[in-house]
VEXBAMI-325220 format. One record per residue: x negated, y negated, z of N, C-alpha, C in turn; residue in three letters. Coordinates in steps of 0.1 Angstrom, whole numbers, plus 5000, padded with zeros to 4 digits. Example, Ala and Ser with C-alpha at 12.3 -4.5 7.8 and 13.67 -1.06 7.14 Angstrom:
<zamis>
486850575078487750455078486850335078ALA487250225071486350115071487150005079SER
</zamis>
This chain:
<zamis>
470652911628469652891639468552801635UNK468052831623466952751617467352601616UNK468552581612469052441610469152371623UNK469552441634469552391647468152351652UNK467252441650465852421654465252301647UNK465552291634465052181626465652051632UNK466952051635467651931640466951891653UNK466751981662466051951675464651901673UNK463951941663462651901661462551761654UNK463551741646463451621637464051491645UNK464951511653465651401660465651411675UNK464951321681464851331696466151301702UNK467051231696468351201702469151331702UNK469051421692469751551692469151641703UNK467851631705467151711715467651661729UNK467751531731468151471743469551511747UNK470451511737471851551739471951691743UNK471151781737471251921740470651941754UNK469651881758469051891771469951841782UNK470651731779471651671789472751781791UNK473251841781474251951782473652061790UNK472452101788471852211796471852171811UNK471552051814471552001828472951961833UNK473951981825475351961829475551811832UNK474851721824474951581826475951521816UNK476551401818477351341808476551311796UNK477151301784476351261772475551141774UNK474451131767473651011768474450881765UNK474150771773474850651770474250581758UNK474850471755474350391743472950341746UNK472650291758471350241761470350361761UNK470650471766469750591766469450631752UNK470450631743470150671729469250561723UNK469450441726468550331721467150351725UNK466950381738465650411743464950521736UNK465750631735465350751728464850721714UNK465550641707465150601693463850531693UNK463650441703462450361703461250451706UNK461450541715460350641719459950711706UNK460850751698460550831686459950751675UNK460450641673460150561661459350441664UNK459050411677458350291680456850291677UNK456150181679454750171675453850261683UNK452550261680451550341687451450301702UNK451450171704451350121718452650041720UNK453450091730454750031733454950031748UNK455949951752456449951765457949941765UNK458550001774460049991776460449941789UNK461149821789461649761801463149771800UNK463749851808465149871808465649861823UNK466849821825467449791838467249911847UNK467149881860467049991870468150081870UNK467950211870468950311870469450361857UNK468850321846469250361832468750501829UNK467750551837467250681834466050691826UNK465250591826464050581818463150701820UNK462950741833461950841836462450981831UNK463751001832464351131828464251141812UNK464551031806464451031791462951051787UNK462050991794460651011791460151151793UNK460751211804460351351806460851441795UNK462051411790462651481779461751461766UNK461251341765460351311753459051391754UNK458551411766457351501768457651641763UNK458751691767459151831762459351831747UNK460051731742460251731727458951721720UNK457951651725456651641719455951781718UNK456051851730455551991730456352091722UNK457652061721458552151714458152141699UNK457752021694457352011680455952061678UNK455052031688453652071686453152111700UNK452952241702452552281716451052261718UNK450352211708448852191710448652041715UNK449651961716449451821721449051821736UNK448251721739447751701753448351571758UNK449051581770449851471775449451441789UNK449351311792448951271806450151181811UNK450551211823451651131829451051051841UNK451050921841450450831851451550761858UNK451650761871452650681879451950611890UNK452750531897452150441907451550521918UNK452050641921451550731931451350871926UNK450450951932450251081928451551171930UNK452251141941453451211944454451201933UNK454651081928455651051918455351121905UNK454051121902453551181889453751331890UNK453451391902453651531904455151571903UNK456051491908457451521908457851531893UNK457351441885457651451870457151581865UNK455951621868455451751864456251871868UNK456651871880457551981886458851981878UNK459451871875460651861868460551921854UNK459451891847459251941834459052101834UNK458352151844458152291846459452361848UNK460352301856461652361859462552361847UNK462452261838463252261826462752371816UNK461452391815460852491807461352631811UNK461452651824461852781829463352811827UNK464152701830465552721831466352691818UNK465652641808466352611795465952721785UNK466952801780466652911772465852881759UNK466152771753465452731740464152661743UNK463752651755462352601759461452711765UNK462052831767461352931774459952971767UNK460052951753458852991746457652911749UNK457852791755456752701759455952761771UNK456652841779455952891791454752971787UNK453552951793452353011789452353171791UNK451753241782451653381783450353431789UNK449353351787448053391792447953391807UNK447353491813447253501828446453391834UNK445453341827444553231832445053091829UNK446253081824446852951822447152871834UNK446952741833447252651845448752631846UNK449252641859450652621861450852561876UNK450552441877450652381890451252241889UNK451552171900452152041900451151941894UNK449851971896448851871891448651881876UNK448652001871448552011856449052151852UNK449552171840450052301835449852301820UNK449852431816449652461802451052511796UNK451252491783452252561776451652671768UNK452452731760451952841752451152781740UNK449852771742449052701731447652771732UNK446852721723445452771722444652731734UNK443752811739442852771750442152641748UNK442152561759441552421758441152381772UNK440052301772439652251785440552161792UNK441352091783442351991789443752061790UNK444452041801445852101802446852041792UNK447852111790448952051781449551931788UNK449851931800450451821808449551801821UNK449151681823448451651835449151531842UNK449351531855449951421862448851361872UNK448851231873447851161881448451021885UNK448050981897448450841901447550741895UNK448050621894447250511887445950481894UNK445850511906444550491913443750611915UNK444150721908443450851909442350861899UNK441850981898440651001888441151011874UNK440950901867441350891853440250931843UNK439050891847437950911838437651061836UNK437151091824436851231821437951301815UNK439151251814440351311808440551261794UNK441251341786441651301773443151341770UNK443851261763445251281760445651231747UNK446551301740447151251727448351161730UNK448951181741450151101745449951061760UNK449950941762449850891776451150811779UNK451650851791452950791795452650731809UNK452750601810452550531823453950491828UNK454450561838455850551842455950481855UNK456450361855456650281867455350271875UNK454350221869453050201876453150081885UNK453949981882454149861890455149881900UNK454749881913455749891924455349781934UNK456249741943455949631953454649651960UNK454349781964453149811971451849781965UNK451849771951450549741944450649621935UNK451649531938451849411930452249291938UNK452149301951452549181959451749061958UNK450449081956449548971956448848961941UNK448348851938447748831925446448921924UNK445748941935444649031935445049171932UNK446149211937446649351935447049361920UNK447649261914448049261900446849271891UNK445749191895444549201887443949331887UNK443949401899443349541900444249631891UNK445549621892446449711885446149691869UNK445949571865445749551851444449611846UNK443449601855442149661852442349821851UNK443049881859443350021858444050061845UNK444949971841445549991828444549981816UNK443649901817442549891807441750021807UNK441450071819440650201819441450311813UNK442750311815443650421809443550421794UNK443350311788443250301773442150391768UNK441050401775439850481771440150631771UNK441250671777441550811777442150861765UNK442850781757443550811745442650871734UNK443050981728442251041718442350961705UNK441250951698441150871685441850931673UNK443150961675443851021664444950921659UNK445350941646446350851641447650861648UNK448050981653449351001659449250991674UNK448050951680448050931694448850811698UNK449450821710450350711715450150691730UNK450450561734450350531748451650441751UNK452350481761453650421764453750381779UNK454250261781454550211794456050201796UNK456550251807457950241811458050181825UNK458850081827458950031840459949921841UNK460049871854460949761857460049651864UNK460049521860459249421866459549411881UNK458449391889458649371903458449231908UNK457749151899457449011903457748931890UNK457848801892458048711881456848721872UNK455648741877454448741869453948891868UNK454848971863454549111862453449151853UNK452749261855451649301846452149341832UNK453549371832454049401819454049281809UNK454049161814453849041806452449041800UNK451449071808450049081803449949181792UNK450549301794450449411785451149371771UNK452149291772452749241760451849151752UNK450949081759449949001752448849091746UNK448749211750447749311745448349401735UNK449349361727449949431716450749551721UNK451049561734452049661738453449601737UNK454049621725455249551722456449611731UNK457049521738458149561747459449581740UNK460249671745461649691742462449651754UNK463149551754463849501767465349521766UNK465849591775467249621775467849581789UNK468349461790468949411803470349471805UNK470749461818472149521821473249431816UNK472949311813474049221808473449151796UNK474349101787473849021776473348891782UNK472148851779471548731786472248601781UNK472148511791472748371788471648291780UNK470348321783469348241776468448341769UNK468648351756467848451748466448401747UNK466148271748464848221747463848281758UNK464448321769463648371780463048501777UNK463548571767463048701763462048701751UNK461848581746460748561736460848661724UNK462048681720462248771708462048911710UNK461948961723461649101726462949181730UNK464149121729465349191733465549311723UNK466049421729466249541721467049511708UNK466649561697467349541684468849561684UNK469249671691470649691691471449581699UNK470849531709471449431717471549301708UNK470449271701470349161693471449161682UNK471649281676472749301667474149271673UNK474349321686475549291693475849141695UNK474749071698474748921700475148851687UNK474448891677474748831664476148851659UNK476748961664478149001660479148941670UNK478648861680479648791689479748841703UNK478848931707478948971721478848861731UNK479648861741479648751751478548761761UNK478048641764476948641774477448691788UNK476648761795476948811808477848931808UNK478348981797479049111797478049221798UNK478449331804477649451806477249511793UNK475949551792475549611779475749761778UNK475949821790476049971790477150001800UNK478349981798479450001807479550141812UNK479150231804479150371808478250401820UNK477250311821476250331832476650241844UNK476850121842477150021852478249931847UNK479449931854480449831850480249701857UNK481149611854480849471859480949461874UNK481949531880482049521895480749581902UNK480249691896479049751902477849651901UNK477649581890476649491888476749371897UNK478049321899478249211908477849251922UNK478249371927477849421940476349431942UNK475649481932474249481932473549351933UNK474049251925473549121926473649061939UNK474849081945475149021958474249081969UNK473949211968473249281978471749261977UNK471149251966469749241964469249101961UNK470149001959469748861957469448831942UNK469648711939469648671925468348691918UNK467248651925465948661919465548811916UNK465848901926465549041923466349101913UNK467649061913468549111902468149061888UNK467648941887467248891874465948971869UNK465149011879463949091876464349231872UNK465049301881465249451880466449491871UNK467349401869468549441861468549351848UNK468049231848468149141836466749141830UNK465749191836464349191831463849051826UNK464348961833464048821830462748781837UNK461548781831460348751837459748621831UNK460648531826460248411819459448321829UNK458448261824457648171833458448051835UNK458548011847459347901851458547771852UNK459047661850458347541851458147501866UNK457347401868457047361882458247311890UNK459147261882460347211889461247321895UNK461147441889462047551894461547601907UNK460147611908459547661921458647541926UNK459247451933458547331937457647341949UNK457747451957457047461969455747551966UNK454647481964453447541961452547571973UNK451947691974451147711985449747641984UNK449347601972448247521970448347381976UNK449547331979449747211985449547212000UNK449547332006449347342020447847322023UNK447547302036446147292041446147402052UNK445247502049445147622058443747612066UNK443847612079442647612087443047662101UNK442047672110442247702123442847582130UNK443947592137444647482143444347482158UNK443947372163443747352178445047352185UNK445247422196446547422202446947292209UNK445947202212446247082220445846952213UNK444946952203444346832198444246842182UNK444146732176444046722161443246602157UNK442646602146441946482141442946372136UNK442446262133443246152129443846172115UNK443046242107443546262093442846392088UNK443546452078443046572072443046552057UNK441946572050441746542036441846672028UNK442846672019443046792010442346771997UNK441846871991441146871978441247001971UNK441647001958441847121951440547171944UNK439447131949438147181944438047331946UNK437647411936437547551937436747601949UNK435847521954435047561966435947571979UNK437147501978438047501990439047611989UNK439047691979439947811978439647911989UNK440647951996440348052007440548192000UNK439448271999439448391992439748512001UNK439648492014439748612024441148622030UNK442148542025443448562030444348612019UNK445248702022446148752012447148652007UNK447348641994448348551989449448621982UNK450748591985451848651978452648551970UNK451948441966452648341958452548381943UNK452948281935452848301921451348301916UNK451048351905449648351900449048211899UNK447848211904447148081904447447991916UNK448348041924448747951936447948011948UNK446947941952446047991963446147901975UNK445647941986445547861998444247781998UNK444247662003443047572003442747532017UNK441447532020441047472033440847322031UNK440747252043440547102042439147072037UNK439146962029437846912025437146842036UNK437946772045437346692055438346672066UNK437846672079438646632090438146492095UNK439046392094438546252096438946202110UNK438146122116438446052128438346132140UNK438646072152438546132165439746222167UNK439446322175440446422180441146372192UNK442446392192443246342203444446432205UNK445146422215446346512218447446482207UNK448246582205449346572196450346472201UNK451046402193452046302197453246382203UNK453646492196454746572201454646712195UNK455146802203455246942199456646992201UNK457147062191458547122192458547262189UNK459647332192459847462188461147472180UNK461047502167462247512159462747652159UNK464047672161464547802163465747822153UNK465747932145466847962136467348092141UNK468448092148469048222154469748302143UNK469848432146470648522137471248632146UNK472148702141472648822148471748942145UNK472149052151471449172149471549222135UNK470649292130470749342116469449312108UNK469749282095468549262086467949122087UNK468749022092468248892093467348882105UNK466548772105465648752117465948632124UNK465848632137465748512146464348472146UNK464148342142462748292140462448172148UNK461248152152460748042160459447992154UNK459447862152458147792146457747682156UNK456447692160455847592169455047492161UNK455547362161455047262152454647142160UNK453447092157453046962164452846852153UNK452846732158452646612149451646522155UNK450746472146449846362149449646282137UNK449846152138449546062126450246092114UNK451446152115452146192102451746322097UNK450746392103450446532098451146632108UNK451646732101452346842109451446962110UNK451347032121450547142123451447262128UNK451447372120452147492123451247582131UNK451447592144450547682153450847822151UNK452147852151452548002152453948012147UNK454348132142455748162139455948302145UNK457148312151457648442156458948482150UNK459148612148460348662142460848792150UNK462148802151462748902159463948962152UNK464249092154465349152147466449192157UNK466349152169467349192179468249072182UNK468548982173469448872175468948772185UNK469748742195469248652205469448712218UNK468748822220468648902232467948822243UNK468048862255467248792266465748802264UNK465348922259463948942256463348842246UNK464148822235463748732224463748592229UNK464748542236464748412241463648382251UNK463348472260462248452269460948442263UNK460748532252459548532245459348392237UNK460448342232460348212225459948102235UNK460548112248460148012258458748022262UNK458148152262456748172265455848092255UNK456248102243455548022232455647872235UNK456847822239456947682242456047642254UNK455847722263454947692274453447692269UNK453147792260451847802255451347682247UNK452347622240451947502232452447372237UNK453047382249453547262257454547192248UNK455547262243456647202235457547122244UNK457947002239458846922247460246932243UNK460446982230461846992225462047122219UNK463247172221463647302215464847272205UNK464447282192465447242182466147372177UNK467447372178468147502175469247462165UNK469347552155470447542145471747592152UNK472747512152473947542159475047602150UNK474747612137475747672128476047822132UNK475047892136475248032140475548032155UNK476748092158477148112172477847992178UNK477947882170478647762175478147712188UNK476847712190476247652202475947742213UNK476347872211476147972222474647992225UNK473847992215472448022217471847912225UNK472147782223471647672231472047692246UNK473247742249473647762263472847872269UNK472547982261471748092266470348042270UNK469747952261468447902264468447812276UNK469547732279469647652291469547742303UNK470247852303470247942314468847992317UNK468148032306466748092308465747972312UNK466047852308465147742312465247712327UNK466447732332466747712347466047822354UNK466047942349465448062356463948052356UNK463348002344461947992343461447862348UNK462347772352461947632357461047552347UNK461447562335460847482324461647362321UNK460947252318461647132315461447102300UNK462447142292462347122278463747072273UNK463646962265464846912260465446992249UNK466747022249467347102238468047012229UNK467847022216468546952206469047042196UNK470347022193471047112184471147032170UNK471047112160471147052146472147142138UNK472947072131473947142123473747112108UNK473647212100473347192086474647182078UNK474747082070476047062062475647042047UNK474447082043473947072030473547222025UNK473747252013473447382008472047422011UNK471847542016470547582022469447552013UNK469447602000468347581991467947441989UNK468947351988468647211986468047151999UNK468547192010468047142023466647182025UNK466247302022464947352024463947282015UNK464247262003463347201993463247051996UNK464346981999464346842002463446812015UNK463446912024462646882036461146912034UNK460847012026459447062026458747002014UNK459446972003458646931991457946801993UNK458446701999457746572001456446592009UNK456546662020455446682029454346762022UNK454746862014453846942007453146861996UNK453846781989453246691979452246601984UNK452346561997451446472003450346552011UNK450446682011449446772017449346732032UNK450446722038450546682053450946802062UNK451146922056451547032064450247122066UNK449747132078448547222081449047352087UNK448647462082449047592086447847662093UNK448147712105447147792111446847922104UNK445547952102445148072095445848202101UNK446048202114446648312120448048342116UNK448748232112450148242107450148322094UNK449248292085449148362072448848512074UNK447948542084447548682087448748752093UNK449448692102450548752109451648772099UNK451948682090453048682081452848802071UNK451648822067451348932057451449072064UNK451149082076451049212083452349242091UNK453349152091454549172099455449272092UNK456349332099457349432094456649552088UNK455549602094454749712089455649842086UNK456649852094457449972093458449972081UNK458549862075459449842063458749892051UNK459549932041459049962028458349832022UNK457449852013456649742007457549632001UNK458549681993459449581987460249501997UNK460649562008461349492018460449392026UNK459249442030458249362037458049222030UNK457949232017457649122009458749012010UNK459949052011461048962011461148892025UNK460548942035460648872048459448772050UNK458448782041457248692044457548552041UNK457048472050457248322049456748262036UNK455548302031454948242020455448302007UNK456048422007456848471996458048391994UNK458848372005460048292005459748152000UNK458648092004458247952000458047951985UNK457248041980456848031966457948061956UNK459048131961460148171952461348091954UNK461347991963462447911966462747811955UNK463947811950464347711940465747671943UNK466347581935467647521939468847611935UNK468547721928469647821925470147891937UNK471447911937472147971949471648111951UNK471348151963470748281967469448301960UNK468648201959467348211952466448321958UNK466548341971465748451978466648521987UNK466448651988467348731996467248702011UNK466048682017465948642030465148512031UNK465648422039464948292039464848242054UNK464948332063464948282078463748212082UNK462548262078461348202083461148062076UNK461448062063461247932056462347832061UNK463547872063464547782068464147722082UNK463547812090463147762104462047662103UNK461047682094460047582092460547452086UNK461447462076462047342070462847262081UNK463547332090464247262101463247182109UNK462247242113461247182122460547062115UNK460247072102459646962094460646852093UNK461946872091462946772090463046692103UNK462746752114462846682127461846572127UNK460746592121459646492121459746392109UNK460846392102460846302090460546162093UNK460946102104460645962108459145952110UNK458646042118457246032121456346042109UNK456746112099456046132086455845992079UNK456645902082456445772076455145702081UNK454645742092453445682098452245702088UNK451545612086450445622077449145652085UNK448545762083447345802090446245702088UNK446145642076445045542073445345422081UNK446645382083446945262090446645282105UNK446945402110446645442124445145422126UNK444245472117442845462118442345312119UNK442945232110442545092110442945022123UNK444145062128444645002141443745042152UNK443345172152442445222163441145142163UNK440545122151439345052150439444902155UNK440644842152440844702157440844702172UNK441544792178441644802192440244832198UNK439544922192438144952196437244822196UNK437344752185436544622184436944522195UNK438244512197438644412208438244462221UNK438244592224437744642237436244612239UNK435544632228434044602229433744462232UNK434544372226434344232228434644192243UNK435744252248436144222262435144282272UNK434644402269433544462277432344372277UNK431944322266430744242265430944112273UNK432144052273432443932281432343962296UNK432844082299432944112314431544152319UNK430844232312429544282317428644312305UNK427944222300427144232288426144352288UNK425444362300424444472301425044612300UNK426044632308426744772308427344792294UNK427844692288428444712275427444752265UNK426244692265425144722256424644872259UNK424644912271424145042274425145142269UNK426445122271427445212267427445232251UNK427245122244427145122229425945212225UNK424845192232423645272228423945412230UNK424645452240424945592243426145642234UNK426745562225427745592216429145632223UNK429445562234430645592241431845532234UNK432945602234434145542229434945472240UNK436045422237436845332246437045402260UNK437545522259437945592271436645622280UNK435645662273434345692280433745572287UNK433845462280433445332286434245302299UNK435545322298436445292309436045382321UNK435745512318435445602329434045562335UNK433145522327431845482332431845362341UNK432845272338432945152346433945172357UNK434445292359435345322369436745262368UNK437145242356438445172353439445272348UNK439145402346440145492342441345502351UNK442445522346443645532353444245392358UNK443745292352444245162356443545092368UNK442445152373441745092385441044972380UNK441144872389440444742386439144722393UNK438844812403437644802411436744922406UNK435444882402434544982397434245092408UNK434045212404433845322414432545302421UNK431545232416430345222423430345122435UNK431445052437431544962449432145042460UNK
</zamis>
């Protein structure tokens, strides 16, 4: 008996195996044993990044019990993204103590001992701090003390979608550090799966929290892991393990991983199963939100030119950003020239069937080679009558002359349905169908990158606000995938780069329509207008020198002078006669 007790206390892997048997679970897998070994023998400050579903939280829960099993005087704090998740871990530990015979001695004997989901004591000396306390990352951390701190999955989509959110989360992690007791054997551990390319776990690695990274497959590019791959996997690779083979077949076989990659998209799979958070170069993610111009867009008129500038004073701080770190929205530095009606306004429509994809509509205007996105609409009911009529209402609102429809979906049936509704609503809009024959990722980037590089795409502020607040009923991680600017910032030329791309594809389709117009030089247009203005002044002076001088004193433009002389609309006889 003593030998068994000693083995359980000395080796966490032995303890884990025994606990798994108690729970009637299969023996720990190779990856689980490796994680257990790192928890026991790792440094004072560590983090574990292992693929989704490996059982990190369960193993960590077992480690908490093992710590108390060895020394019941230890004080432990469990911090999770939410209070509910932390409490669930606490309840799980209490249940194990009660139902596991060789852990029963940990149950407190004193009547005044704490025993709740918030905190509980084990059989130990009286202390103001509980043996185990659970708290959410945004909860009350100050005033607590702990010998062992476990931060379990603190990064979730709901608190890491924007850079501001990630900065706040990192600050909370810094505050958690102050809770750790100043003892030689005190430890702080982070366990989680990256949710974004620029995860807070990368920042923690820079702060001496050495990661242990265990991906679901042997990586193709070891350099992306910066020497942080789990030692056991590194040994496998050195001994000839083939790239992209599964690292823990007892947990996930190859078919299972292929299915998960197909369902969640490559970018999410690379994050959550391959733990690949490597910083990508500018060429991989070429569509930068910083290249956009964001301002209030007039529904009928626009200036001759819009000047972009990356000066920090132009950064828009009151709009949520879901792009990559450092990628902000910018307001225009200057609006140049006279305002006039748009040359053309279209409605770009990307239809879809019912389900998870969206039918999207983008209302875009053009003047002098600048494109203005007024509004974007998205629907989940396919191409129902309600959806099509609502899109046509938007066309009427912005006086769209052309309805641009992708014909790949439904083989032209959507265009026919629109024609029917146009007859019913008595709207005169030209319908143009477009068929894509280029791979989607390449098509989107090729259409948008040139105009973004030239800062010729102006986005209405209301589009950014609508995009961020859309799909409120969805879970945070799903909401993010549907956002236009999330899709834009994560789009690259890899196949299935983003899970959903409906909004971005719709915008790219509309931009491509104006490709010829974009060759127009705004500067050249301004010069031409000034030449015409000068010629008109000369002619007015020749015709009526006194009136011409009066009009110039009043600062009238060409159209105003025409009206003053009664010549608007092509009349040759002044109105005063």
